[in-house]
C-alpha positions in Angstrom: 72.5 165.4 65.1 72.1 163.1 68.1 75.3 161.9 69.9 75.2 158.6 71.8 77.5 157.8 74.7 80.4 155.4 73.9 80.7 153.9 77.4 80.1 150.4 78.5 76.4 150.9 79.2 73.9 149.6 76.6 72.2 152.3 74.5 68.5 152.2 73.6 67.5 154.3 70.6 63.8 155.1 70.5 61.6 157.0 68.1 59.5 160.0 69.1 56.7 157.7 70.3 59.1 155.7 72.5 59.2 152.7 70.2 62.6 150.9 70.5 64.4 151.2 67.1 67.8 149.8 68.1 69.8 148.5 71.0 73.5 148.8 71.1 75.8 147.0 73.5 79.4 145.8 73.7 80.2 142.1 73.2 83.1 140.8 75.2 86.3 140.3 73.1 86.6 136.6 73.9 83.2 135.9 72.4 84.1 137.8 69.2 87.4 135.9 69.0 85.6 132.6 69.3 83.3 133.6 66.5 86.2 134.6 64.3 88.1 131.4 65.0 85.1 129.1 64.6 84.3 130.4 61.1 87.0 127.9 59.9 84.5 125.2 60.9 82.1 126.2 58.1 82.4 125.3 54.5 83.6 128.1 52.2 80.8 130.1 50.7 80.5 130.0 46.9 81.6 133.1 45.0 79.1 135.5 43.7 77.5 134.4 40.4 77.2 137.1 37.9 74.4 137.2 35.3 76.6 138.3 32.4 74.4 141.2 31.3 75.0 144.0 33.8 77.6 142.1 36.0 75.1 142.1 38.9 74.7 139.0 41.1 72.1 136.5 40.1 69.1 136.5 42.5 69.7 134.1 45.4 73.4 133.5 44.5 75.1 135.7 47.1 78.2 134.9 49.1 76.5 134.2 52.4 74.8 131.4 54.4 71.3 131.5 55.7 70.9 129.3 58.7 67.3 129.5 59.9 64.4 127.5 61.2 60.9 128.8 60.9 57.3 127.8 60.8 54.4 129.2 58.9 50.9 128.7 60.3 51.4 125.0 60.9 53.3 123.1 63.6 55.8 121.9 61.1 59.3 123.5 61.3 61.2 124.2 58.1 65.0 124.5 57.7 66.7 126.7 55.2 68.5 124.9 52.3 71.9 126.1 53.7 71.1 124.6 57.1 70.0 121.3 55.6 73.1 121.1 53.4 75.7 122.2 56.0 74.1 120.5 59.1 77.2 118.9 60.5 79.5 122.0 60.2 76.7 124.4 61.2 75.8 122.4 64.3 79.4 122.4 65.6 79.6 126.2 64.8 76.4 126.9 66.7 77.6 124.8 69.7 81.0 126.6 69.7 79.3 130.0 69.7 76.5 129.2 72.2 78.0 131.6 74.8 77.8 134.4 72.3 74.2 133.7 71.3 73.2 133.4 75.0 74.9 136.7 75.8 73.2 138.5 73.0 69.8 136.9 73.9 70.2 138.1 77.5 
């Protein structure tokens, strides 16, 4: 069993070939508090939809949001359905949490 330090320094977890598998770091409390508080800006997520046969969720009907922009092999960007639907709320949420996203990107 490998034990990793719990100090303030970031931890890089690599495989036997040196490939980076994970990177763990502490996020300042005030950024997490902003994230928690700003969740109220978003519309509530729909409840899980069950299929009625084995009481499992229907594919694609999970209690979550997918906010993403991507591009396939063209220069045309595509937005997820959740992003298109919740644009106003999501934009404010992203702006409110910009410092968190910048911190994690750095």
